[in-house]
N, C-alpha and C positions, 0 to 999 in steps of 0.2 A: 071840847077843844081836843082832847085826846082822841076822840072818835074821828074828828075831822083829819087829824094827823095820820091816823091809822088808815083812813080811806085814801088819802093822798099817797101813802106808802104802798097800799095795795094796788092803786091805779098805776103807779110808776113800775111796780113789779110786773103787772099785767102787760103794760106797754112794752117793756123790755123783752118780755117773753114773745109778744107778737112780732116785734122787730127781728128778734132772733130767728123766728120761724120764717119770716119773709126773706131774710138774708140767706137762710139755709136753702130755701126753695130757689132763690136766685142763683146761688152758687151751684146748685144741681143743674140748673138750666144752662148756665154759662161756664163751660169748661175753661180752666186756666192752663195755658200752654207757656212754656219757657223756650225762648229762642236765643242761641248764641251766634254771633257773627263777627267777622272782621271787615264787613262792608257796611258803612254807616247808613246807606240807603235802606237797609232792611229795618232799621229802627223806625224810619218813616213809613215803610210798607206795613209794619205791624200796627202802627197807629191808624192808618187808613183802613186796614182790614177790620180792626176793632170797631171803627165807626160805621162800617158797611153792614154789620149784622150784630145780633145779640146772643148768638149760640155759643161763641167761644171768645176768649180774650187772650191775646198774646202779650207777654212781657218780654221785651227784647233787651239783651245785654251785649255791649260791644267789648270784644277782647282782641288784642293784636293777633293772638294765635289760639283761636277757639278750639281747634282740634287737639292741640297740645294740652290745653287746660282740661279738655274732655277726658283725655287719656289718664290724667292724674286725679280726676275727681272721683269721689265715691259714687256708687250706683244711685244712691238716693238723691245726690246733688246734681246729677246730669240733666241736661235739657231734653226737650222733646224734638227740637228741630235744630240742625246745624246748617248755616248758610255762609257762603263766602268762597274764597279761592283755595285751590290745592286741597280739596277734600277727597280726591280719588283714593289716596292711600288708605282711607278708612274703609273702603269696600273690601279689601283683602283681609282686614282685621274684623270683618263682620259687624261693623258698628252701625250699619244702616239697614233699615227694613226694605224688603222687596216691594217695589212700586209697580210691578207689572199690571196690577189691577187697575191702574190709572190709564193704561194704554190699550184699551180694548179695540176691536175692529170698528166699533161705533162710538168710541170715546170712553170717558169724557175728554181724554187727551189723544190726539192722533199723531202717530210717529211721523207721518208725511208733513206735518206742520212745522217740524223742527229741522234744524240743520243736522243731517245724519252723522257727520263726524263727531259732533258734540254729544249726541245721544250715545254713540258707541263708547266714547271715552268715559261715560258715566255708568257703564254697565259691565257685567261680568257673567260669563256662561249664559248669555241670553236672558239675564235678569237685570232689570233696571233698578239700580239702587240710589241713583241721584238723578235729579232733573236739572239739565243745564238752564241757566237763566240769562247770562249775558257773556259777551266776549269782545275782544279788541283785535285789531289787525295792524300790521306795520305799513307805513306809507312814506312816500317822499313828497314833500311839500315844495311848491314853487310859486313865484310871483306870477299872477295871471298875465302881466305885461310881457312875460317871457314865454307865452304859450306856443309861439312859433317854433321854439327850440324842442318842444315836447310833442309837436303836432303828429298825429297818427299813432301815438303810443297810448293805448287804452289802459295798459298795465305795464309795469317796468320789470324786466328781468335784469340780472346782474350784467349780462353782456350789453343790454340796451343802455343801462345806466353808464357803463364805461364809455360807450360810443358817444352818447350825447354829451357827457361831461368833458370828454377830450375836445370836442368841437367848441365848447364854451370857454375852455381855458385860454388865458391871455397873459403875456409877460411884458414887462417894460424893457427899455433898452439895455438895462443891466442884467436881463435874464431872470428877473424875480417875478414870481406870479402876482398879478394884480387882481385877477379873478380866477376862480376855480370851480368847475362844475359840481364836483362832490368828492369827498375823501372818506373812504371806509374807516380810517382811524379817528375821524371826528366824533364818532358815536360808539360807545361800548355796546349799546343795545343793538346797533346795526351789525357790529362784528359778531355778536352772539347769534343773531339771525342767520348770518352767512354760515356759521359753523353748524347750526341746527339744520339749515336747509341742505347742507352738504352731507348730512347723515351722522353727525357727531352726537352721541347719546351720553349723558352724564347720569351716573347712578350713585346715590348716597346710601351707604350702609354703615351704621354706627358712626365711627370717627374717621371713616375713609370715604374718599370720592374716587370713583373710577370712570374712565371714559374710553371710547373706541379710538385707540391711539393712531391707527393707520389713517383713519378719516381725519383725525385732528391734524396730523402732519400735512396731509393733502390740502386741508383748509388754510393752514398757515402759508403754504406755498402759493395758493390761489390769491390770498390777500396781498402778500408781498409782491407778487407779479403785477397785480392791479396797481398798487401804489407806485411801483417803479415805472411801469409802462405808461400810465396815464398822468401821474402827478409828480414825476421826477424824483421819487424816493421818499423815504420816511421823513427826513429832515425838512424838505420843502413843504410837505403836507402839514407837518406839525407847526412849522414857522408861519404858514399862512393862517392856520387856525388861531394861533396865539395873537397874530397881528389884527385879524379881522373878525373872528367869530366869537367874540366875548359877549355878544348880545343874545337875547332869546331867539329860538329857531326861526320864528316868523319874521323877526327883524332882519335876520341874516339874508333871507331871500328878497325881502322888500328893498334892501339897500343895493342888491344886485351884485355883491361881491361873490356870492355863490349862487349857482342855479338851483340846487336842491338842498333841503335839510331833512333829516330823518325825524319822524314823529310817530308816536302811537296814535291811533284814532281817538283814544280818550283825551290826549293832550291837545290834539288839533281841534276836535269838534266841541270842546268845552271852552274854546276861546270866545271872547265877546265879539259882537258884530263888527265893531270898529277895527278889530285886529284881524278878522278873518275875511272881510269883504273883498279884498283884492288878492286872496290866495286861492290856489287850486292844488289838487293833489292826485297822485296815482298810487294804487296798491302795488306792493312789491310781490310779483308773481313769478317765481323761478321754477323752471321745469314743470310748468302748468299748475303749480300749487301756491296758494297764499297761506302762509303759516299762521294759525291762530296763536295769539300770545299765551304764554304758560299759565297766567293767572286768571283764566276764565272762571266765571262765577257759577256755582251750582247750589242746589238746596236738597237736603236729605232729611228723612225722618229717622230718628234714633231707633234702633231695633228693639230696645226694651222700654220704649215710651208706652205709657198707659193711656195715651190720648191720640192714638194713630188716626182715628176717624176724623177728629177735629183738625189735626195737623194736615191731613190730606185736603181738607176744605180750604186751608190757607194756600197750599200749593196750587190747587185748581183756580182759586181766585186770582193769584198772582200770574199764572201762566194762561192768561186770557187776553186777547187783543183789545177788548173793550176796556178792561182794567188798565192795561198798559197805555192806552191812548189817554185815559183820564189822568194817569200819573204824569205823562209828558205835558198835558195841557195845564195841569196844576203847577208844574215846575216852571213853565214859561210865564204863566200869569203872575206868579209870585216872584219872578225875576231870579230864579234859582238855577237857571240853565248852565251857568258857568261854575257852579259849585260841584256838579257831578254830571258827566255826560250820560245821556240816554237812560236806560234801565239798569240800575245797579252799576253805573259807571261804564257801560258799554252798549254795543248793539244787542238787541233782543235775540234770544235763541229761537224765537218764533219767526219764521221766514216772512210771514205776512206783515208782522209788526215792523220789522226792519225795512222791508222793501216798499211798503205802502204808507205807513204812518210816520216813520222817522223823517223822510224827505219833506214832510209838511212843516217840520220844526227845524230841521237842519238842511237849509236850502242847498248848501254846497254838496250835499249827497246826491242830488237829483241825477247827475250823470255818473255817479260813483258808488252805487249800492253794491254791497258784497255779492259775489257770484257763488251761489250755493255749491255747485259741483267742482269748484276750485279750492274749497277750504280744506285744510289739513289740521287735525287736532294734535296737541302736544301729548307727550308721554305723561304718566302719572309721576308726581313729585311729592316730597315730604311737605309738611305744613309750613315749614320755615324756608321753603325753597327760594322765595323772592329775595330774602336777605342773603342767603348763601350765594345766589347768582350775582347779586350786586357787590358783595364784599369779597367773594372768593373767585367765582368762575369768570366773570367778566374782566376783572383786573388781570387774571392769569392769561386769558386770551389776548388782551391788549398788549401785555408784555411780550408774549410769544411772537406777536406780529410786528412789534416795533423795536425790540431790543435784541441784543445778542443772547442766545439761549443760556449761556453761562451766568448771565445776570438775572435770569428769571427764576424766582423762588418756585419750588414745586407746588402743585395744586394742594397737596396734603399738608405741606408746611403752612400754606396760607389758611387752610381749613383748621388746623390746630390753633393758629393765632385767633381765628374767628371764634372758635368754641371757647377759648380762654377769655376773650373779650365779652362773650355772652354771659359767662358765669359772673363776671364782675358787675 
């Protein structure tokens, strides 16, 4: 009996030893990578990559501000890959590895396959530190039944928007607007676009925000002239919005009260079929350029990662038209197209994917694919720029365009309030 027990014990010990050897050999074959992201699609990408091969395994973690967390983490706790928006600031801090080896004359990645402004925004001193993944563009949406009002306009400049809007405006006998083509004060995002397009640059350093003041004042004048000349002034534009534009942007134009509504491509193209079927849109292209939105998505390999080879394989897998087509196909088959638009919430940075594959799934794009040589990339911003823009910069711009300057809190007073609220 004792001998039998001893044999069983020896067998268990031997089995555990064999399993340990097998697990050890498996772990050697399959490298473990850690990815941090503020874009939820990358969690899904990691799962798909893991299922596509058995050489490496990515564990993905979602954080609202992965670059901020990275800066405060100990070297041992840092990830191998960072992915998401507003990563460019990490280039100057030397947080990312040089990826020039991925862009040889014969591949594996070809520079000509990407939108050039995005590649440049992800590089420094002719070295590629990030690979752009996706981006979004500003658009004006309109009801397809109003197509005759937009006839002949393949893209919309500010002057064209003003001209078409003025023709659409209508008043009742009391002189009150009953329909209005478009009002720049209706959207803080549109106002920000105007200022960016006019050459206003915002810079965040420590607890201060600076900007190009002369261009800022010219932009304020431009908006105020627009509102006064086309829509009868700030009060009539705001009163119209309060009375009629309390509904989602797509409903505003479907009801016919306004001709245009401002929307990011991410918000427009993630609409369900029943909401988008009678809509059309045009890119806002002023002075020959369509401004790429600030939060374009990129991916980078951490400079001190011990698994750079395996991390590069993930980047190559993701930045492949065949992979991206399968991602879109899976998304539509599972009915997930309204959860997130396109690849990582935007158009692919691969021209071929956006121009040839996207229109198969987003039919409204057929006549409105982005034009490569018209795109302009944004400047580099800190990791929390989207929150700063939403709670500090855009309210400041709106107040400057719609109120007496004496009532407008300074941008740094607003920023101080923002920083105080973030601490709480």
